[in-house]
C-alpha positions in Angstrom: -44.4 18.5 -15.1 -45.7 14.9 -14.9 -48.6 16.1 -12.7 -51.3 18.6 -13.3 -50.5 21.9 -11.7 -53.9 23.6 -11.4 -54.7 27.2 -10.8 -57.5 28.4 -8.5 -58.1 32.1 -7.9 -61.0 34.4 -7.4 -60.7 38.1 -8.0 -62.6 40.5 -5.8 -66.2 39.4 -5.7 -69.0 41.5 -4.3 -69.4 40.8 -0.6 -72.0 42.0 1.9 -70.6 45.1 3.5 -68.8 44.8 6.9 -68.8 41.0 6.9 -65.1 40.2 7.2 -65.5 39.6 10.9 -63.0 40.5 13.6 -59.5 38.8 13.6 -57.4 38.4 16.7 -54.1 36.8 17.4 -53.3 34.8 20.6 -50.4 36.1 22.8 -48.5 32.9 21.9 -49.4 32.9 18.2 -45.6 32.8 17.3 -45.5 29.3 18.9 -48.6 28.0 17.2 -47.4 26.5 14.0 -49.9 24.9 11.6 -48.7 21.7 9.9 -49.5 21.2 6.2 -48.8 19.0 3.3 -48.4 20.0 -0.3 -51.0 18.7 -2.7 -49.9 17.2 -6.1 -50.7 20.7 -7.4 -48.1 22.4 -5.0 -50.8 23.9 -2.8 -50.7 24.3 1.0 -53.3 21.9 2.5 -54.1 22.0 6.2 -56.9 21.6 8.7 -58.7 24.5 10.5 -61.8 24.8 12.7 -64.9 26.5 11.3 -67.9 26.8 13.7 -66.4 24.0 15.8 -66.1 21.7 12.9 -62.7 20.5 11.5 -62.4 21.3 7.8 -59.6 20.9 5.2 -58.4 24.0 3.5 -55.9 25.5 1.0 -53.9 28.6 2.0 -54.7 30.9 -1.0 -53.4 34.4 -0.9 -54.7 34.9 -4.4 -58.3 34.7 -3.2 -59.9 38.0 -2.1 -62.6 36.4 0.1 -62.3 32.9 1.5 -64.3 30.2 -0.3 -66.3 27.3 1.2 -67.0 24.4 -1.1 -70.7 24.1 -1.8 -70.5 20.4 -1.2 -68.7 20.7 2.1 -70.6 19.3 5.2 -69.9 22.8 6.7 -72.0 24.5 4.0 -75.6 24.4 5.3 -77.6 24.9 2.1 -80.5 26.4 4.1 -78.3 29.2 5.3 -76.5 30.0 2.0 -77.7 33.1 0.2 -77.0 34.0 -3.5 -74.3 36.6 -3.8 -73.7 37.2 -7.6 -70.6 36.2 -9.5 -66.9 36.2 -9.2 -64.1 36.3 -11.8 -62.1 33.0 -11.8 -59.3 31.4 -13.7 -60.3 29.0 -16.6 -62.6 28.9 -19.6 -60.2 31.0 -21.6 -59.1 33.0 -18.6 -62.0 35.3 -17.9 -64.7 33.0 -16.7 -67.4 33.9 -14.1 -68.7 31.6 -11.5 -71.8 31.9 -9.4 -71.1 32.4 -5.7 -73.2 32.4 -2.5 -72.6 33.7 1.0 -72.7 32.0 4.4 -72.4 33.8 7.7 -70.0 32.1 10.1 -69.5 32.4 13.9 -65.9 31.4 14.5 -62.9 30.4 12.4 -59.6 29.3 14.0 -56.1 28.7 12.4 -53.2 28.2 14.7 -53.0 31.4 16.9 -55.6 33.3 14.7 -59.3 33.5 15.5 -61.9 35.3 13.4 -65.3 35.9 15.0 -68.3 36.8 12.9 -68.0 37.5 9.2 -68.7 34.9 6.6 -67.4 33.1 3.6 -68.1 32.9 -0.1 -69.7 29.6 -1.2 -68.8 28.1 -4.6 -68.0 24.8 -6.3 -64.5 23.6 -5.5 -63.8 20.4 -7.6 -61.0 18.0 -6.6 -59.2 19.0 -9.8 -58.6 22.4 -8.2 -55.9 20.8 -6.0 -54.5 18.2 -8.5 -55.6 15.6 -5.9 -58.2 12.8 -5.9 -60.0 14.5 -3.0 -61.6 17.9 -2.8 -60.9 20.3 0.1 -63.6 22.2 2.1 -62.1 25.7 1.8 -59.8 28.2 0.3 -58.5 30.6 3.0 -57.8 34.0 1.5 -56.8 37.6 2.1 -59.8 38.4 4.3 -58.5 36.0 7.0 -54.7 36.4 6.7 -54.1 39.8 5.2 -53.9 41.8 8.4 -51.1 39.6 9.8 -47.6 38.5 8.9 -47.7 35.0 7.3 -44.6 32.9 7.9 -44.5 29.9 5.6 -41.7 27.3 6.3 -42.0 25.2 3.2 -39.0 23.0 4.1 -40.7 21.8 7.3 -44.3 21.9 6.0 -45.6 24.4 8.6 -46.8 28.0 8.7 -47.8 30.5 11.4 -49.5 33.9 11.7 -47.7 36.7 13.5 -48.3 40.4 14.2 -47.5 42.6 11.3 -44.0 44.0 11.6 -42.3 40.9 13.0 -39.2 39.7 11.2 -38.5 36.2 12.4 -35.7 35.4 9.9 -33.3 37.3 7.6 -33.8 37.1 3.8 -34.1 39.1 0.6 -36.9 41.7 0.6 -39.4 42.3 -2.2 -42.3 44.8 -2.1 -45.7 43.5 -1.0 -49.1 45.2 -0.7 -52.8 44.3 -0.8 -54.4 46.1 -3.7 -57.4 48.3 -2.9 -59.5 47.1 -5.8 -58.6 43.4 -6.2 -58.0 42.8 -2.5 -55.2 40.3 -3.0 -51.5 40.1 -2.2 -49.4 41.9 -4.9 -45.7 42.4 -5.7 -43.6 42.9 -8.8 -41.0 40.9 -10.8 -38.2 42.0 -13.1 -37.4 39.9 -16.2 -34.5 41.0 -18.6 -34.5 44.5 -16.9 -38.2 44.9 -17.5 -40.2 45.5 -14.3 -43.6 43.8 -14.4 -46.3 44.9 -12.0 -48.6 44.2 -10.3 -47.9 40.5 -9.9 -50.3 38.6 -7.6 -48.5 36.6 -4.9 -50.7 33.5 -5.0 -50.0 30.6 -2.7 -53.0 28.8 -4.1 -51.5 28.7 -7.6 -49.3 25.6 -8.0 -47.3 27.0 -10.9 -44.1 29.0 -10.5 -44.7 32.1 -12.6 -47.7 33.1 -14.8 -47.6 36.1 -17.2 -50.2 37.9 -19.2 -49.7 37.9 -23.0 -48.6 41.5 -22.9 -46.1 41.0 -20.0 -44.6 38.0 -21.9 -44.0 40.3 -24.9 -42.4 42.9 -22.7 -40.1 40.2 -21.2 -39.1 38.8 -24.6 -40.5 35.3 -24.0 -40.8 34.8 -27.8 -37.0 34.4 -28.0 -37.0 31.3 -25.9 -38.0 27.7 -26.7 -41.6 27.1 -25.8 -44.3 24.4 -25.6 -47.8 24.3 -24.2 -49.4 23.2 -20.9 -52.9 23.1 -19.4 -54.3 24.5 -16.2 -57.6 24.1 -14.4 -59.5 26.8 -12.4 -62.9 27.3 -11.1 -64.1 28.5 -14.5 -62.6 25.6 -16.5 -59.4 24.8 -18.4 -56.9 27.1 -20.0 -54.1 26.2 -22.4 -51.0 28.3 -21.9 -47.6 28.7 -23.5 -44.7 27.3 -21.3 -41.1 28.5 -21.2 -38.1 28.3 -18.9 -36.8 31.8 -18.0 -33.0 32.1 -17.3 -33.6 34.6 -14.3 -36.4 36.5 -12.6 -35.8 39.1 -9.8 -38.2 39.5 -7.0 -36.9 42.6 -5.2 -33.5 41.6 -3.9 -33.9 37.9 -4.7 -32.7 36.6 -8.1 -34.4 33.3 -9.0 -32.7 31.1 -11.7 -34.4 28.9 -14.3 -38.0 29.7 -13.6 -40.8 27.9 -15.3 -43.2 30.5 -16.7 -46.7 30.1 -18.1 -48.0 32.6 -20.6 -51.8 33.1 -20.7 -53.5 33.6 -24.1 -54.4 37.2 -25.1 -57.4 38.3 -23.1 -56.7 35.8 -20.4 -57.4 36.0 -16.6 -54.5 38.4 -15.8 -55.5 40.9 -18.4 -59.1 40.6 -17.4 -58.4 41.8 -13.9 -55.6 44.2 -14.8 -52.4 42.5 -13.5 -49.1 41.5 -15.1 -49.3 37.9 -13.8 -48.9 35.7 -10.7 -46.1 34.4 -8.5 -47.1 31.0 -7.4 -46.3 28.3 -4.9 -44.2 26.4 -7.5 -41.6 29.2 -7.0 -42.3 30.1 -3.4 -41.9 26.5 -2.1 -38.1 26.7 -2.6 -37.9 29.4 0.0 -38.9 30.3 3.5 -41.4 33.0 2.9 -42.7 35.9 5.0 -45.7 37.7 3.6 -46.4 40.9 5.5 -48.4 43.4 3.4 -48.9 45.6 6.5 -45.2 46.2 6.6 -45.0 46.4 2.8 -42.6 43.4 2.4 -42.2 39.9 1.2 -39.1 38.2 2.7 -37.5 35.2 0.9 -34.8 33.0 2.4 -33.5 30.4 0.0 -34.0 26.7 0.9 -31.9 23.7 -0.2 -33.8 23.5 -3.5 -33.8 27.2 -4.4 -31.2 26.8 -7.2 -32.4 23.4 -8.5 -33.5 23.4 -12.1 -37.3 22.9 -12.7 -38.6 19.5 -13.6 -39.2 19.3 -17.4 -41.5 16.9 -19.1 -39.6 14.7 -21.5 -42.8 12.8 -22.5 -45.0 15.7 -23.6 -48.0 14.1 -21.8 -49.8 15.9 -19.0 -52.1 13.4 -17.2 -54.6 13.3 -14.3 -55.4 10.4 -12.1 -58.8 8.8 -12.3 -58.9 6.0 -9.7 -56.8 3.3 -11.3 -55.9 5.0 -14.6 -54.3 8.1 -16.0 -56.3 10.3 -18.3 -54.4 12.4 -20.9 -55.4 16.0 -20.2 -53.0 17.7 -22.6 -50.4 16.8 -25.3 -47.7 19.4 -25.2 -46.7 21.1 -28.4 -43.5 19.9 -30.0 -43.1 16.9 -27.6 -42.5 13.2 -28.4 -46.2 12.4 -27.5 -47.4 14.9 -30.0 -45.1 13.5 -32.7 -46.4 10.0 -31.9 -50.1 11.1 -32.3 -51.3 10.9 -28.7 -54.7 12.6 -28.1 -56.3 14.1 -25.0 -58.8 11.8 -23.4 -56.8 8.6 -23.9 -56.3 6.5 -20.8 -53.2 4.7 -19.5 -53.6 1.7 -17.1 -50.0 0.4 -17.0 -46.5 1.9 -17.2 -43.6 -0.4 -17.9 -45.9 -3.3 -17.1 -46.7 -1.8 -13.6 -50.4 -1.0 -12.9 -51.5 2.6 -12.1 -52.7 2.7 -8.5 -54.5 5.3 -6.3 -51.2 6.4 -4.8 -49.7 7.2 -8.2 -49.0 10.9 -7.7 -46.6 10.3 -4.8 -45.1 7.0 -6.1 -41.8 6.5 -7.9 -43.8 5.3 -10.9 -45.0 8.9 -11.6 -41.4 10.0 -12.5 -41.5 8.2 -15.8 -42.8 11.3 -17.7 -39.7 13.4 -16.7 -37.2 10.6 -17.2 -33.8 10.8 -19.0 -34.0 11.7 -22.7 -33.6 8.5 -24.8 -35.5 6.3 -22.3 -38.1 4.1 -24.0 -41.3 3.8 -21.8 -43.9 1.1 -22.4 -47.4 2.6 -21.9 -50.3 0.2 -21.6 -53.6 1.8 -22.6 -56.8 0.8 -20.9 -58.1 -0.7 -24.1 -55.3 -3.3 -24.0 -53.0 -1.8 -26.6 -49.4 -0.9 -25.7 -47.3 2.0 -27.1 -43.7 2.8 -26.6 -42.8 6.4 -26.1 -39.1 7.6 -26.3 -38.4 10.5 -24.1 -36.5 13.6 -25.2 -36.0 17.2 -24.2 -38.1 19.6 -26.3 -38.2 23.0 -24.6 
């Protein structure tokens, strides 16, 4: 909770007919693992080849059609054509972003090759990954949906297999690609209430996101809550945040799940879904996504039953070079009680300077420290404040 966990998702956007290309798998695709790292926003970041050029990408099963960043060196502006708008997360949940279209010759990921087809072109800010650097692409359903996708989070690798393969044993949950939205979808059960459809979204860094209506059905109002902020292609969204005692995904029961609740009329309601299952939950499992076989398979990893990290500071911050900018002050937290405001900047923590490697450094753990700990925060204007940590949700 000390890092921004952004959300990026496009619903089905209008695409030129017949331009998804032809996808093939190599005979040895099972042996062709693709290495990845997790961004500070819990997203799968890797390198692929697009038209013989290496590009960085996020594996995003919540995207209907793969997206190329307009600022990427691979996006030749003279070849991009306007292609309407797509629905995106942010700006209150139902924002629309302008998109273009770029025909491509060849895309390769591990043992998968797609010839022909094309990609949507849109702005992909760095904030979309919670990292200081933007990526070139979001790889979505149009590339991976016809295969089985085996994600080995523990070893930071994934591979693409023929649909129907079952490379490991685990709990099974339903999975399909919706005919209208064209994304991966499953269901979840909370307090005996089945919620469907739930988008299975590896590009969403949070664990579980619910529409306002789904949250009411699940009885979230009975739990302690606070607020959090997310960023998508259409802007920022403030959501309610709670810890659910248990969520069932098919045969798998997941304990202590961090859940975000969108405001009424938010993104999920706009596109007609109950919510999203994100990488913040999936990363604690080995995951097989095989919509062709109708199943998601979950094998618990060593962190599957670990409690989620909770903010004890009530400050959500983003890194801007050598400083932290306050993005959100969580409702009911110690920072709110002390009068902190969004936009304030922090340059030192317990007399240590903020550096560019902050997101992966031990220093970043201050905001989830033990209740009762007093933290000295040096603002960039030279003033120093002391914040005493406590549990508040």
